[in-house]
N, C-alpha and C positions, 0 to 999 in steps of 0.2 A: 358224902359226908364232908363237912368242912369245919375244922376246929378253929375258933378265933378267940382265944383267951385274952384277958387283959395283958397287953403287950409291954414288955420292957422296951425302952428306947436306947439304943446303943449309940453313944456320941463318940467324939474323938477320944483316943486312948492316950494314956501317959506311958504306955509300954514302949520300950525302945523300938525304933523302926527297923526295917530289914537291913541286911548287910550293905546293900546298895540302895540308899534312899531314892524315892521316886524321882524327885527333882534332879538329882545327880544322874540317874540312869537316863532320863529324857535328854538332858544336855549332852551326855557322853555319846549317845547314839543319834543325836540330831533329830529326836522325835518330837514333833508337835502334835498334840492330841487332835484327832480328826473328827469333826462332827459327823461326817458321813458313816464312820464306823462306830459312832456313839461311845467314844473313848473317854471314860471317867475312871481313872485308875484307883482301885482300892489300895490305900496305903496304911490302914490301921490294922496291926497284927491281932489286936483283941477281937475285932469283928471277924477277921479271916479264920482265926482258930475256933471261934464259936460256930461259924458256918460248918467247918470241917468236922467238929466234934459231933454235930447232929446229922452228918451226911450218911453215915453207915460205912464210910471208908475204913479199911483195916487191912491187916496182913493178907496179901493175895487177892484182895477185892479188886475187880476191874472197874475203873472209873473213866468216864468220858468227861473231860473238862472243856467247855465251850468258851472261847475267848479268854485265855489265861492272862492276857495283858502282861504285866511285869512279874508275874509269878506269885502274887500275894496268896493265892489259894494253892498253887502248885506245890510250893515248898511244904506247907503243913500236910497236904495230901500225901506227898511222898514220905513224910516222916511217920505216917501211920503204917507204912509197909504196903500201901496200895500200889497197883500197877496202873499208871495213869496214861491215857491217850489224850493229849491236849491239841486242840485245833485252833490255830490263830490265822486270821485273814491278812493281817498287816505284815508285810515282808520285813519292815524295819524292826518290829517287835519280835518276830520270829528269829531274827538274827541275834537280838539281845538274849532271848531265851536259850538259844543254842549255846551261846558263850557262857551264860550263867549256870546252866545245868549240864555242861559238857561232861560226858562220862558218867552221868548219874544213872544208876540202875533203877529200873521201874518206870522210866519215862519214855514215851514215844511222842515226838513232836511232829505234827502235820501242819504244813503251811497250806491254807486253802479256805474256801468259804464253806462254813458248816451247812449252808442251805443248798450247796451244789454237790456235795459228796453223798455217796450212798451210805446211809447209817449202818446198813447190814454189813458193810465191809469194815467198819470201824470197831464195832462192838458185837458181843454175843449175848444171848439171854442171861439175865441176872446182873447186868451191868448197873452201876450207880452213876447217875448224871449229876454233875456239880457245875454251876455256872453263875457268874456275875453277869447277867445278860445285858448287852447293849439294848437300850429301850427300843431302838429301831427294828430289832429282829425278834422282840419278845413274842409277838403274835405268831410268826412263822415257826419259831422253835416250839411253842406250845402245841401248835397244830401237828408237828412231827412227833411230839410226845404222845399224841392221840393216835397217829398213824402207826407208830412203832412201839406201842405199849408193851408188846410181848418181849421186847428186848430189855426192859428196865425193871429192876426190883424196886427202885425208889429214885427220887430226884430231889435235889436241893437247889433252888434257884433264887437269885436276888432280882427283884423286879421293881418297877415304879410302884409306890405305895397305892396309888389309885387303881392300878391293875390288880394288885393283891386284894383290895377291897371288893372289886367286881367279881373276882374268882371265888370269893368266900361269901358273896351276897346270898341271901335267902329269897324265897318267893315273896311276892307282894310288893317289890320295889322295882325301880328302874335300872338298878346297877347290874343285875344278873343278865348274862347273855349266853349265846350258844357255846363259846369256849368253856365257860364255867360248867354248864350242864354236861358236856361231853367229857371233860377232864374228871369231873366228880363221879361219873359212872364207871370210870376206870381206875381212879386213884382216890384214896382218902387224902384230903388236902388240909394242911394245917398252916396257918399264918403264925410264924414263930416269933419274930421280933422285927422292929423297925430300926433302920439305920439312918443316922443323921448325915447331912450333906458334907460335914467336915471330915468324914472318913474317906473322901475321894479327892483326887487331884486330876483335873480341875474339879471344883465342887459343882455338882449338877444343880439345876434349878428346882428340883423336887426331891423329897425324901424317898427312901427305898424301903422295901420290906423283904424279908427272907421267907420263902414258902418251902414247906416240906410236902412232897407227894409220895405216898406209900401205895405201891401197886396193890389193888384189890384182887386177891387170888381168884383166878378163874373168870374174872369179869371181862366181857367182850361186848361190843356194840352190835345189836341185832341188825340184820340186813335192812337197809332203808332208814334206820333210826337217825344216822348222822344227817342224811339229806333232809329228813323231816324237821329236825331241830333247826338246821340252818335256814330252811325255807321259812319256818315260823318266825325266827328272829329277824330275818330280812324284812318281814312284814309285821313287826311287833305291835303296831297299833291296831292291827286287825284281829278279829276274833279267830280263834283256832279253827273253829268249825268251818269258817269261810276260807281261811288260808289253806288248810289241809284237805278240806272237802274236795273230792275229785282227784287231787294229786296223790293222796295217801289212801283214802277210803271215802265212801260216800259221806256227804255232809251229815246225814242223819246218823250214820255210824259213829262219826266223831262226836256228835252231840250226845249220843247215848253213852259213849265211853266216858266222856267228861262227867256225866251225871253219876255213873257207877263209881267214879273216883271221888265223888263228893264235891265236884267243881260245878259252877254254873255253866250253862251252855254258852254264855257270853265270855267265857274265860279267854284271856290272852296269854301269850307265852310266859311272861314273868309271873303269872299266877301259879304255875306248876313248880314244885320242887324237882330237882334232877331225877330222883328215884321214881317219879310219877310218869316220866316220859316212856320208858319201855312198857309200862302197864297200859298207858293210853293206846299205844299202837297195837298191843296184843288184844285189848278189848275191842278196838275198832275193827280189827281183822277177824274177830270172832273166836280168838284163841283164849284159853284160860290164862288168867293173870298169874 
């Protein structure tokens, strides 16, 4: 399920900036935003507080923040009473955060690459994830949200607007892909609002969207489902019965399962809604839907 209501567009704010403005902080610590880290620093407190307000953070809630940057989200997260583990890859920024939040209860700061640390060592089941994701690691982080779905109650992430559109796309179009299918089998996904370029320094070339992911209670990926979805979308121009035939089940079984779902035997991956994928495999394997 993916909710995509008519979206508000949050532009730059007239609310007073943080105690140490972004430009001053960058100059003081000799920080030049690095493209390889995808560093576009959120500096609009109105956007930050709106993200935090919808994140589920609150007193005693465990939060994993990926890429805290200069603390635009960290500060309001701590103000909710949440216990925040923030992982920052840039040593210069980690030093800034250490100085800025020195002695602050509720914050654990880790310097390291979120893609190289074991998430099970960072968080425990029921954790809330909050992140202004660098565009360069959006895909790998979403993949880990699939891998480690059992650890998270919900997630609030800011991503490139086009990525949000793909994750919320429905069947019958070219936008939907394997990540959208797998995420939406595990989470209810809601595209909450768009964020203008002016909310960041330096301004990115594209607009952003904030997504909310709510864990679907008890949802798991059936054995082989992820491999089947990935295989199908790697060959998205081919008919499913041809791509999955032999690899997942006999071609005739795939064709019969498609017909039982009300799909033509010529169906391709984007013709299926996410919820139809488990049923397709169950029917193709001769199990009840």
